[in-house]
N, C-alpha and C positions, 0 to 999 in steps of 0.2 A: 176277567179276561180283554187282554189287547187286541185286535180283527186286523187281518194281513192287508198292509196298505193294497187297493183296486189295480188293479193292472191296467193299464192304456191300448187303447181300441189296437193299437199297432200290435204292441205282446199277440193280446187275444187272438188277433186274424195267425199268426205266425204261431200261434201252438194250433189250430185249426188246423190252414194249409199239409202244418207236416205231419199231423196228423195220417190227411188223407195221402198223404203221398205213400200211404203204407199199402192204397186201394182202396174201395170200396169202404163203405163206412156209413153208418143210422144215427143216429141224430145222437140221442145213449153211445152210443159203442163213443163218440166222441166224447159226449159229457165224461164219460166216466175215466179214457185217457189221459185227458189235457187238466179235470180238477171244475170242471166251468159249471154249471148249469142248461139248463134244457133250454130254459130262456133266452139264455144269453148268447149258446150253441147255436140254440137256430136264427135270433134276430140277423149277426154277424155273420150269416153261410147266407140270406138274404141281399147284406151288404158283397161279396164276398159271388154272387151268383150276377150283382149286376153290374159290377166288375170286368167281368168274363172268365175266372180264374176259376168259376167251382162251377160244375153240372148237377143237375137233380138226376136220376137214375131210374127212379121208382118212387112213390110219392103217391100214399091215398089216406085215410083215413087213422092208419089205425101204427102205420111209418111213413118213416120219410129215405129216402140215398143214399146218398151224392157222392159221388167221386170231380178226383178234379180233370178240369177243362184242358184236354192234349193238345199241345198246342201245336197251328197250326190249320185246326179246322177251323 
């Protein structure tokens, strides 16, 4: 069985940002709706936080919730 071609980093990040435009989301919710793995989403969220596009709302041992960062904050 042939694998689907890998998505580029920019495509993955656009998918994550589009999903976050719906409101606050957990890593699992983003992974489920984008078809990406939890680990991939988590790694790209770290990058997006560093770029100032995403911010954590709540982080605990069991759940991580993120949202788009508001412009002008």
